[in-house]
MARMARGU-913592 format. One record per residue: x, y, z of N, C-alpha, C in turn. Coordinates in steps of 0.05 Angstrom, whole numbers. Example, Ala and Ser with C-alpha at 12.3 -4.5 7.8 and 13.67 -1.06 7.14 Angstrom:
MARMARGU-913592
n_xx->264, n_yy->-114, n_zz->156, ca_xx->246, ca_yy->-90, ca_zz->156, c_xx->264, c_yy->-66, c_zz->156;
n_xx->257, n_yy->-45, n_zz->142, ca_xx->273, ca_yy->-21, ca_zz->143, c_xx->258, c_yy->1, c_zz->157;
END
This chain:
MARMARGU-913592
n_xx->360, n_yy->-52, n_zz->385, ca_xx->378, ca_yy->-35, ca_zz->370, c_xx->378, c_yy->-8, c_zz->384;
n_xx->403, n_yy->2, n_zz->388, ca_xx->405, ca_yy->28, ca_zz->401, c_xx->395, c_yy->50, c_zz->382;
n_xx->389, n_yy->73, n_zz->393, ca_xx->380, ca_yy->95, ca_zz->377, c_xx->400, c_yy->104, c_zz->357;
n_xx->425, n_yy->105, n_zz->364, ca_xx->446, ca_yy->113, ca_zz->345, c_xx->449, c_yy->93, c_zz->323;
n_xx->447, n_yy->67, n_zz->329, ca_xx->449, ca_yy->47, ca_zz->307, c_xx->425, c_yy->49, c_zz->289;
n_xx->402, n_yy->55, n_zz->300, ca_xx->378, ca_yy->58, ca_zz->283, c_xx->381, c_yy->83, c_zz->265;
n_xx->391, n_yy->104, n_zz->276, ca_xx->396, ca_yy->129, ca_zz->260, c_xx->417, c_yy->123, c_zz->238;
n_xx->438, n_yy->108, n_zz->245, ca_xx->458, ca_yy->101, ca_zz->224, c_xx->445, c_yy->84, c_zz->202;
n_xx->427, n_yy->66, n_zz->210, ca_xx->413, ca_yy->49, ca_zz->190, c_xx->396, c_yy->67, c_zz->172;
n_xx->381, n_yy->85, n_zz->184, ca_xx->364, ca_yy->103, ca_zz->168, c_xx->381, c_yy->120, c_zz->150;
n_xx->404, n_yy->130, n_zz->160, ca_xx->421, ca_yy->147, ca_zz->144, c_xx->432, c_yy->131, c_zz->120;
n_xx->440, n_yy->106, n_zz->124, ca_xx->450, ca_yy->90, ca_zz->102, c_xx->428, c_yy->84, c_zz->82;
n_xx->404, n_yy->80, n_zz->91, ca_xx->381, ca_yy->76, ca_zz->73, c_xx->377, c_yy->102, c_zz->57;
n_xx->379, n_yy->124, n_zz->71, ca_xx->375, ca_yy->150, ca_zz->58, c_xx->396, c_yy->153, c_zz->35;
n_xx->421, n_yy->145, n_zz->40, ca_xx->441, ca_yy->147, ca_zz->20, c_xx->434, c_yy->130, c_zz->-5;
n_xx->423, n_yy->106, n_zz->0, ca_xx->415, ca_yy->88, ca_zz->-21, c_xx->392, c_yy->100, c_zz->-37;
n_xx->373, n_yy->112, n_zz->-24, ca_xx->349, ca_yy->121, ca_zz->-37, c_xx->350, c_yy->151, c_zz->-45;
n_xx->372, n_yy->164, n_zz->-39, ca_xx->374, ca_yy->192, ca_zz->-45, c_xx->370, c_yy->199, c_zz->-74;
n_xx->378, n_yy->181, n_zz->-92, ca_xx->375, ca_yy->187, ca_zz->-121, c_xx->349, c_yy->177, c_zz->-132;
n_xx->332, n_yy->164, n_zz->-116, ca_xx->307, ca_yy->155, ca_zz->-126, c_xx->288, c_yy->178, c_zz->-131;
n_xx->269, n_yy->173, n_zz->-150, ca_xx->248, ca_yy->192, ca_zz->-155, c_xx->231, c_yy->195, c_zz->-130;
n_xx->214, n_yy->215, n_zz->-132, ca_xx->194, ca_yy->218, ca_zz->-111, c_xx->178, c_yy->192, c_zz->-109;
n_xx->167, n_yy->185, n_zz->-86, ca_xx->153, ca_yy->159, ca_zz->-83, c_xx->133, c_yy->154, c_zz->-105;
n_xx->117, n_yy->174, n_zz->-112, ca_xx->96, ca_yy->169, ca_zz->-132, c_xx->107, c_yy->167, c_zz->-161;
n_xx->133, n_yy->172, n_zz->-164, ca_xx->146, ca_yy->171, ca_zz->-191, c_xx->164, c_yy->146, c_zz->-194;
n_xx->165, n_yy->129, n_zz->-174, ca_xx->183, ca_yy->106, ca_zz->-174, c_xx->175, c_yy->86, c_zz->-195;
n_xx->196, n_yy->75, n_zz->-208, ca_xx->192, ca_yy->53, ca_zz->-227, c_xx->187, c_yy->27, c_zz->-212;
n_xx->177, n_yy->7, n_zz->-225, ca_xx->174, ca_yy->-19, ca_zz->-212, c_xx->200, c_yy->-30, c_zz->-201;
n_xx->222, n_yy->-25, n_zz->-215, ca_xx->248, ca_yy->-34, ca_zz->-205, c_xx->256, c_yy->-19, c_zz->-180;
n_xx->251, n_yy->7, n_zz->-179, ca_xx->258, ca_yy->22, ca_zz->-155, c_xx->240, c_yy->13, c_zz->-132;
n_xx->215, n_yy->8, n_zz->-137, ca_xx->197, ca_yy->-2, ca_zz->-116, c_xx->207, c_yy->-28, c_zz->-104;
n_xx->217, n_yy->-45, n_zz->-121, ca_xx->228, ca_yy->-71, ca_zz->-112, c_xx->252, c_yy->-67, c_zz->-95;
n_xx->270, n_yy->-48, n_zz->-103, ca_xx->294, ca_yy->-42, ca_zz->-87, c_xx->286, c_yy->-31, c_zz->-60;
n_xx->267, n_yy->-13, n_zz->-59, ca_xx->257, ca_yy->-1, ca_zz->-34, c_xx->246, c_yy->-23, c_zz->-16;
n_xx->230, n_yy->-40, n_zz->-27, ca_xx->218, ca_yy->-62, ca_zz->-12, c_xx->240, c_yy->-80, c_zz->-1;
n_xx->259, n_yy->-87, n_zz->-17, ca_xx->281, ca_yy->-104, ca_zz->-8, c_xx->297, c_yy->-92, c_zz->15;
n_xx->300, n_yy->-66, n_zz->14, ca_xx->314, ca_yy->-52, ca_zz->36, c_xx->296, c_yy->-52, c_zz->61;
n_xx->271, n_yy->-49, n_zz->58, ca_xx->252, ca_yy->-49, ca_zz->81, c_xx->253, c_yy->-75, c_zz->96;
n_xx->259, n_yy->-97, n_zz->81, ca_xx->261, ca_yy->-123, ca_zz->94, c_xx->284, c_yy->-124, c_zz->115;
n_xx->303, n_yy->-106, n_zz->112, ca_xx->326, ca_yy->-106, ca_zz->131, c_xx->321, c_yy->-87, c_zz->155;
n_xx->299, n_yy->-73, n_zz->155, ca_xx->293, ca_yy->-55, ca_zz->178, c_xx->279, c_yy->-71, c_zz->199;
n_xx->294, n_yy->-76, n_zz->221, ca_xx->283, ca_yy->-93, ca_zz->242, c_xx->257, c_yy->-83, c_zz->254;
n_xx->254, n_yy->-56, n_zz->256, ca_xx->230, ca_yy->-45, ca_zz->267, c_xx->205, c_yy->-51, c_zz->250;
n_xx->209, n_yy->-59, n_zz->225, ca_xx->186, ca_yy->-65, ca_zz->208, c_xx->181, c_yy->-95, c_zz->205;
n_xx->197, n_yy->-112, n_zz->218, ca_xx->196, ca_yy->-141, ca_zz->214, c_xx->169, c_yy->-153, c_zz->221;
n_xx->153, n_yy->-140, n_zz->238, ca_xx->127, ca_yy->-152, ca_zz->245, c_xx->106, c_yy->-146, c_zz->224;
n_xx->111, n_yy->-129, n_zz->205, ca_xx->92, ca_yy->-122, ca_zz->185, c_xx->90, c_yy->-143, c_zz->163;
n_xx->67, n_yy->-146, n_zz->151, ca_xx->63, ca_yy->-166, ca_zz->130, c_xx->77, c_yy->-157, c_zz->105;
n_xx->80, n_yy->-176, n_zz->87, ca_xx->93, ca_yy->-170, ca_zz->61, c_xx->77, c_yy->-148, c_zz->46;
n_xx->51, n_yy->-151, n_zz->46, ca_xx->34, ca_yy->-131, ca_zz->31, c_xx->37, c_yy->-103, c_zz->43;
n_xx->38, n_yy->-101, n_zz->70, ca_xx->41, ca_yy->-75, ca_zz->82, c_xx->68, c_yy->-63, c_zz->75;
n_xx->90, n_yy->-79, n_zz->75, ca_xx->116, ca_yy->-69, ca_zz->68, c_xx->117, c_yy->-61, c_zz->38;
n_xx->103, n_yy->-75, n_zz->21, ca_xx->103, ca_yy->-68, ca_zz->-8, c_xx->88, c_yy->-42, c_zz->-11;
n_xx->66, n_yy->-38, n_zz->4, ca_xx->51, ca_yy->-13, ca_zz->2, c_xx->68, c_yy->10, c_zz->14;
n_xx->82, n_yy->5, n_zz->36, ca_xx->100, ca_yy->24, ca_zz->48, c_xx->121, c_yy->34, c_zz->28;
n_xx->131, n_yy->15, n_zz->12, ca_xx->151, ca_yy->22, ca_zz->-8, c_xx->141, c_yy->42, c_zz->-29;
n_xx->115, n_yy->43, n_zz->-32, ca_xx->104, ca_yy->62, ca_zz->-52, c_xx->102, c_yy->90, c_zz->-42;
n_xx->103, n_yy->94, n_zz->-15, ca_xx->99, ca_yy->121, ca_zz->-4, c_xx->121, c_yy->131, c_zz->13;
n_xx->139, n_yy->113, n_zz->22, ca_xx->160, ca_yy->121, ca_zz->41, c_xx->179, c_yy->141, c_zz->28;
n_xx->187, n_yy->160, n_zz->44, ca_xx->208, ca_yy->179, ca_zz->36, c_xx->228, c_yy->181, c_zz->58;
n_xx->252, n_yy->190, n_zz->52, ca_xx->273, ca_yy->191, ca_zz->71, c_xx->284, c_yy->219, c_zz->72;
n_xx->291, n_yy->228, n_zz->96, ca_xx->304, ca_yy->254, ca_zz->99, c_xx->330, c_yy->249, c_zz->114;
n_xx->349, n_yy->265, n_zz->108, ca_xx->375, ca_yy->263, ca_zz->121, c_xx->379, c_yy->288, c_zz->138;
n_xx->385, n_yy->284, n_zz->163, ca_xx->390, ca_yy->306, ca_zz->182, c_xx->418, c_yy->302, c_zz->193;
n_xx->435, n_yy->321, n_zz->188, ca_xx->463, ca_yy->320, ca_zz->196, c_xx->466, c_yy->315, c_zz->226;
n_xx->451, n_yy->328, n_zz->243, ca_xx->454, ca_yy->326, ca_zz->272, c_xx->433, c_yy->308, c_zz->285;
n_xx->422, n_yy->290, n_zz->270, ca_xx->401, ca_yy->272, ca_zz->281, c_xx->413, c_yy->256, c_zz->304;
n_xx->399, n_yy->256, n_zz->326, ca_xx->407, ca_yy->240, ca_zz->350, c_xx->429, c_yy->253, c_zz->366;
n_xx->438, n_yy->276, n_zz->359, ca_xx->460, ca_yy->289, ca_zz->374, c_xx->448, c_yy->313, c_zz->389;
n_xx->458, n_yy->316, n_zz->413, ca_xx->449, ca_yy->339, ca_zz->428, c_xx->472, c_yy->360, c_zz->428;
n_xx->464, n_yy->385, n_zz->426, ca_xx->485, ca_yy->406, ca_zz->426, c_xx->495, c_yy->413, c_zz->453;
END
């Protein structure tokens, strides 16, 4: 996956999770949604189910307008 496609994927995930509570405030339903989205991140495909579920409890997303672009 190219860097720009990875950034686009991260940005779309950020849009999905933008309304979620802080990681430590997520409901079980939100945690399940985060986990399901992590299943689609190719860079995480080698991780076990348990690791991805734990990652869903702490992961946060940031959106950077100029990510991947050089001025």
